[in-house]
N, C-alpha and C positions, 0 to 999 in steps of 0.2 A: 739669691741662689740657694737652692735646697742642697745642703751638704750632708744629708742623711744617706749613708752608704748601705746600711742594713736596717730593715724595719720588719718586725714581727707584730702582727695584730690578731689577737684572739686565737692564737695557735693551739690546737689540741692534737694530742697523739696518744693512742692507746694501742698496746700490744696484745695480740691474741695468739695462743699456741694450742692447737688441737682442742681438747675438751677442758683445758684449764681455764680458770676464771680470767676475764679480761683484766689487764693491768694498765690503768690509766697513768700516763707519765706527765704529760703537759695538759693543763686544763684551762686554757685561755690565756696563754703567755703573751705579754706585750713587751716589746723592747725596741729601742732605737739606738743605733751606733753611728756616730758622725765622723767625717774625715778628720784625721789628725788625732783621734781619740784612742787611748789605750784603756781597755776595760778588762778587769780580771773577773773570771767566773770561778766561784768557790762553792762547791756543793758536795755533800756526802755521797758516797757511792750508792747508786740505785735511785737517785732522785731525778735523773734526767739530764745530767750534764752532757754526756756523749750524744744523747738524742737531740738536744738543743744545737750542738755543734754540727751534727749531721744534717739537720734540717736547714740551718743557716748556710751550710755549704752545698746545699742542693743534692746531697747524697741520699736523701730520703724525702718523702712528701708528707705533709700534715694531713690529718683526717679532716680538720676544719681550720679556717683562718687564712690569713694572707701573709706571704713572705715576699718582700721587695728587695732586690739587690740592685744598687746603683739606679734606683728609680724605676726599675722594670718589675712589674708584677709577675710572679712566676707561677701563679695558679693556672693550671691547664697548659703550661708550656710543654711542648713536645720534648722527647728525650734529646733530640739533636740541639734544640735551643738551650736546654739545661746544661748540656755538655759544653757548648760554646761559651756560655756565661761562666761556668766553673773555670774553664781554661783561660779565659781572657780577663776575668775580673776578680778571681778568688785564688789566694795562695793558702796552702795547708802545711802545717808543721806538726808532726806527731812526736810522742815520747820516744819512740824508736825511729831511727832515721829512714828506714826503708829505701836505702840507696841500692842501685843495681850493682851487684858485686863485680860483674864482668866489665863494667865501664869505669873510666877514670873519674876523678872529681869533676874535672872540666866537662866531660861527656855527660855526666849526670845532670849538670846544670844546663847543658845545651839541649838535651832531649825535649823538655817541654816547649822550648822556643821553636824547635824544628817541627814539632807536632802542630804548632800554631802557624807554621808557614814561613818562619824567619829563615833567611838564607844562612847556610852553614857558616860562612865566614863571619857574618854578623853575630850569630849565636855564639861562636867561639870567642869573639871579642867581648861580648856581654858577660859570658861566663868568667873570663879572666878578670874583668872589672869587678864583678861581684865577689869572686873568691879573694881577690886582693883586698876588698873592703873588709873582709873577715879575717885578714891576716894569713891567707892561704895561697898567696901568690907563688910561693915556692913548692906548693904541693899539688898543683893542678894536674899533673900527670900521674899521680898516685892512685892506685885502686883503693876502695874503701877499706879493705882488709889491712892496708898499710897505714891507715890513719888511726889516731886515738879517738876515743869516744867523743871528746869535745870537738875534734876536727870533723868527724863524721856529721855531728849535729850542725856544725857551721855550714857544711856543704848542703845539708837538707834545707837550712834556712835560705841559703843563696838560691837553691832550686825553687823554693816557694816564691821568691821575689823575681824570678827570671822573666816572667811575662808582664811585669809592671802591674800587679793587681791593685785594685782599690781597697780590697778587703783581705785581711790576713786572719786566719783562724788557727789557733795553736792549742793542742791538747797536751798539757804537761810537757812543754818543749824541753825543759831541763830536768825532768823527773828521773832520768836514767843516768845523771851525771853526779860526780862528787860535788860537795858544797862549793869548793873554790872554783872549779871549772864551770859549774852551773851559774855562779855569780858573773863570771866573765862573759859567758855566752849570752846570758840574759841582757847584760849591759849592751852588748853588740847588737842584739836583736832590737832592743828599744831604740838605740841610736839609728838603726836602719829604718825602723818604722817612723820615727819622728822626722828623719831626714827626707823621707819620701812622702810624708803627709798621709800615710795610710790610716785606715780604720782597723783596729786590731782587737779581737776578742780572744783572750788568753786564759785557758783553764789552768789553774795551778793551786797547789796546797802549800806553797812556800810563803809563810807569813811575812818574811822580810821583803819578798818581791812585791807583795801587795801594797806596801807603802809607797812604791814608785809609780803606781797606776793612777789614772785620772779618776776612776770609779771602781768600786767593787760591787758585783751583783751576786746573788745566790738564788737558789730555787727553793720555794716553800709552798707546799700544797699544790704543786703543779703550776705555780706562777713565778715569774721573774720579779724579784724585789731587790731594792738597794740594801746593801749590808751596812 
């Protein structure tokens, strides 16, 4: 059985802005990520880290090359198909939690499920289960403004896992937290990823966190290379 969840082959991406010179970012990137694998992405600013994550998450399209998610080739896939694949198969965690301030922790985790067509009662139960997994069972009714930074990021991670994705993409998920809180949240994130057998690509500059990953990759001359 093919357990490759994300595959990039010969991916190229160049940015152009008005009359400015073209800026090549990715120049034939190849990368494969398998189920149950945690891979760290470490790259200096401006080398294409965010571009790679956006392409992998189907938030942008490559100029050339192939991107497969869960065995589905996404080249030429219509917007509706890309949206459905993102919703059903990909979870995102960002440095800033981006929670909806007017909704409780539970409601924030329910929303992606309900957008996917899950019944409200089932979405509520799943939200409670996930928040409990991250030690927030007593905080489900709290608005984000009443939660600490670490708690807000835990809610964001629970939201990313709500639709049982096969692929988790995280961009500096603990970068906005103090060292102690970051360590605890990252351990919980890793435990959840391992427990669900997800494929995870996590961008981070935290050298200590890198030692806990299965592999570390970087970007060099527009290519993905093992560090």
